[in-house]
C-alpha positions in Angstrom: 59.3 -45.7 23.9 59.2 -44.4 20.3 55.8 -46.0 19.7 54.1 -44.0 22.5 55.1 -40.5 21.1 54.1 -41.7 17.6 50.8 -43.0 18.9 50.2 -39.7 20.8 51.0 -37.7 17.7 48.7 -39.9 15.6 45.9 -39.4 18.2 46.6 -35.7 18.3 46.5 -35.6 14.5 43.1 -37.4 14.5 41.8 -34.9 17.1 43.0 -32.0 15.0 41.3 -33.5 11.9 38.1 -34.0 13.9 38.2 -30.4 15.1 38.9 -29.1 11.6 35.9 -31.1 10.3 33.7 -29.7 13.0 34.9 -26.2 12.2 34.3 -26.8 8.5 30.8 -28.1 9.3 30.1 -25.1 11.5 31.4 -22.8 8.8 29.1 -24.5 6.2 26.2 -24.1 8.6 26.9 -20.4 9.1 27.3 -19.9 5.4 23.9 -21.6 4.8 22.3 -19.4 7.5 23.8 -16.3 5.9 22.4 -17.4 2.5 19.0 -17.8 4.1 19.1 -14.4 5.8 20.3 -12.9 2.5 17.3 -14.5 0.8 14.9 -13.2 3.4 16.4 -9.7 3.2 15.9 -9.8 -0.6 12.3 -10.9 -0.2 11.7 -8.2 2.4 13.2 -5.6 0.1 10.9 -6.8 -2.7 7.9 -6.7 -0.4 8.9 -3.2 0.7 9.2 -2.1 -3.0 5.8 -3.7 -3.7 4.2 -2.0 -0.7 5.6 1.4 -1.9 4.2 0.8 -5.4 0.7 0.0 -3.9 1.0 3.1 -1.7 1.8 5.3 -4.7 -1.2 3.8 -6.7 -3.5 4.4 -3.7 -2.3 8.0 -3.4 -2.9 8.5 -7.2 -6.4 7.0 -6.9 -7.1 9.1 -3.9 -6.2 12.2 -5.8 -8.5 11.1 -8.7 -11.3 10.4 -6.3 -10.9 13.7 -4.5 -11.0 15.5 -7.9 -14.2 13.6 -8.9 -15.7 14.4 -5.4 -15.0 18.1 -5.9 -16.5 17.9 -9.4 -19.6 16.2 -8.0 -19.9 18.8 -5.2 -19.6 21.6 -7.7 -22.3 19.9 -9.8 -24.6 19.5 -6.8 -24.1 23.2 -5.9 -25.0 24.2 -9.5 -28.1 22.0 -9.5 -29.2 23.3 -6.2 -28.9 26.9 -7.5 -30.7 25.9 -10.6 -33.5 24.3 -8.6 -33.8 27.5 -6.5 -33.9 29.6 -9.7 -36.6 27.4 -11.2 -38.6 27.3 -8.0 -38.6 31.2 -8.0 -39.6 31.1 -11.7 -42.5 28.7 -11.0 -43.5 31.0 -8.1 -43.5 34.0 -10.5 -45.5 32.2 -13.1 -48.0 31.0 -10.6 -48.4 34.6 -9.4 -48.8 35.8 -13.0 -51.5 33.1 -13.5 -53.3 34.2 -10.3 -53.1 37.8 -11.4 -54.5 37.0 -14.8 -57.3 34.9 -13.2 -58.2 37.9 -11.0 -58.1 40.2 -14.0 -60.5 37.9 -15.9 -62.8 37.5 -13.0 -63.0 41.3 -12.3 -63.4 42.1 -16.0 
């Protein structure tokens, strides 16, 4: 009679040990998954930081390009005005030349 309760206790102890090992294995697995998620989070945060850096650089370059564009547009406007002025000047000179030729021919 005494052997049976001892055997049952031993069997129960082995079962508890098996369950404890399973729980430990599960706990280790969860710990590993948590470490992996933590690593992925860290990587994502780094990628987010890098993306923000690139965005800031792009904004800065955009500002520089817009300033150069405005500068170029100003230069184009100036050159168009200068062209118009020179065209008028050429017209005046041609008129003077024609007038002089008329004066010479009538003289």
